[in-house]
PAGU-340218 format. One line per field, with one value per residue (C-alpha): residue number from 1; x negated, y, z negated; residue in three letters. Coordinates in nm, 3 decimals, decimal comma. Each point is the difference from the previous one (the first is absolute). Example, Ala and Ser with C-alpha at 12.3 -4.5 7.8 and 13.67 -1.06 7.14 Angstrom:
! PAGU-340218
pos = [1/2]
px = [-1,230/-0,137]
py = [-0,450/0,344]
pz = [-0,780/0,066]
code = [ALA/SER]
END
This chain:
! PAGU-340218
pos = [1/2/3/4/5/6/7/8/9/10/11/12/13/14/15/16/17/18/19/20/21/22/23/24/25/26/27/28/29/30/31/32/33/34/35/36/37/38/39/40/41/42/43/44/45/46/47/48/49/50/51/52/53/54/55/56/57/58/59/60/61/62/63/64/65/66/67/68/69/70/71/72/73/74/75/76/77/78/79/80/81/82/83/84/85/86/87/88/89/90/91/92/93/94/95/96/97/98/99/100/101/102/103/104/105/106/107/108/109]
px = [-14,062/-0,081/0,348/0,181/0,128/0,200/0,127/0,292/0,345/0,169/0,354/0,182/-0,020/-0,375/-0,069/0,198/-0,112/-0,302/-0,061/-0,142/-0,196/0,059/-0,284/-0,209/0,032/-0,083/-0,321/-0,105/0,063/-0,200/-0,286/-0,002/-0,022/0,359/0,019/0,374/0,301/0,254/-0,073/0,148/0,018/-0,276/-0,225/0,088/-0,098/-0,319/-0,116/0,101/-0,215/-0,289/0,039/-0,011/-0,308/-0,185/0,068/-0,074/0,320/0,039/-0,107/-0,337/0,106/0,370/0,003/0,379/0,018/-0,038/-0,103/0,112/0,050/-0,300/0,085/0,249/0,161/0,113/0,159/0,175/0,132/0,068/-0,197/-0,339/-0,043/0,188/-0,042/0,022/0,142/0,324/0,096/0,355/-0,131/-0,267/0,249/0,238/-0,279/-0,109/0,346/0,060/-0,276/0,137/0,269/0,146/-0,020/0,268/0,080/0,310/-0,199/-0,153/0,174/-0,130/-0,107]
py = [8,585/-0,370/-0,103/0,242/-0,282/-0,152/0,319/0,094/-0,125/-0,194/0,026/-0,298/0,121/0,064/-0,341/-0,185/0,183/0,144/0,368/0,203/0,305/0,322/0,093/0,226/-0,225/-0,305/0,167/0,046/-0,369/-0,093/0,220/-0,229/-0,316/-0,079/-0,153/-0,023/0,229/-0,202/-0,076/-0,129/0,260/-0,189/0,045/0,370/0,052/-0,201/0,205/0,325/-0,097/-0,085/0,336/0,187/-0,193/0,039/0,374/0,034/0,198/-0,116/0,219/-0,115/0,035/-0,087/-0,257/-0,033/0,352/0,035/0,337/0,022/0,373/0,007/-0,330/-0,125/-0,207/0,319/0,123/-0,334/-0,028/0,373/0,039/0,129/-0,276/-0,283/-0,262/-0,372/-0,023/0,146/-0,285/0,123/0,334/-0,168/-0,251/0,283/0,186/-0,312/-0,116/0,334/-0,110/-0,349/-0,154/-0,333/-0,276/-0,268/-0,295/0,177/0,307/0,307/0,193/0,342/0,010]
pz = [-15,020/0,028/-0,120/0,229/0,220/-0,287/-0,162/0,220/-0,090/0,275/0,118/0,147/0,358/-0,022/-0,151/0,262/0,311/0,167/0,058/0,284/-0,117/0,191/0,235/-0,223/-0,305/0,212/0,118/-0,364/-0,070/0,310/-0,125/-0,306/0,212/0,100/0,346/0,058/-0,003/-0,202/-0,367/-0,322/-0,277/-0,181/0,305/0,027/-0,364/0,045/0,300/-0,168/-0,297/0,233/0,174/-0,332/-0,110/0,333/0,013/-0,375/-0,056/-0,359/-0,291/-0,133/-0,365/0,026/0,277/0,002/0,146/0,376/0,144/0,362/0,070/0,236/0,168/0,257/-0,278/-0,172/0,321/0,059/-0,356/-0,037/-0,324/-0,118/-0,258/-0,168/-0,271/0,063/-0,353/0,141/0,235/0,068/0,125/0,211/0,139/0,099/0,183/0,184/0,105/0,174/0,237/0,070/0,215/-0,118/0,260/-0,018/0,219/0,134/0,096/-0,154/-0,277/-0,104/-0,362]
code = [VAL/GLU/ASN/LEU/HIS/CYS/SER/ALA/PRO/THR/ARG/TRP/ARG/TRP/ARG/THR/SER/GLU/VAL/ARG/PRO/LYS/VAL/GLU/PHE/CYS/SER/LEU/LEU/GLN/HIS/ALA/GLY/ALA/THR/LYS/ASP/VAL/PHE/THR/MET/LYS/GLU/VAL/MET/PHE/TYR/LEU/GLY/GLN/TYR/ILE/ILE/GLN/LYS/GLN/LEU/TYR/ASP/GLN/LYS/GLN/GLN/HIS/ILE/VAL/HIS/CYS/ALA/GLN/ASP/ALA/LEU/GLY/ARG/VAL/LEU/GLY/VAL/ASP/SER/PHE/SER/VAL/LYS/GLU/PRO/GLN/VAL/LEU/PHE/ALA/MET/ILE/THR/LYS/ASN/LEU/VAL/ALA/VAL/ARG/SER/GLN/GLY/ILE/ILE/LYS/ALA]
END
């Protein structure tokens, strides 16, 4: 879980812009210590990792597996569990909960 923040692949638009998490996802990031509502993808992944660690959602024996069926994270991502070793899948789940923020305005992801 500790390398979660560097696992996700980045697309050009996510690298070059900030994102605004949707309300429920933002509240999870704030639970992990986030204090703002616009983030870089690196920050989103960092706070998501912190959330998983704080709530101890990772599997004790296979720590790359996150069990979130009984947590708000599962509801937000729409899954019962996932592996951080599948970054494309994780990235797809996360981006559904983000809106890209650009200098010309907001573009839905």
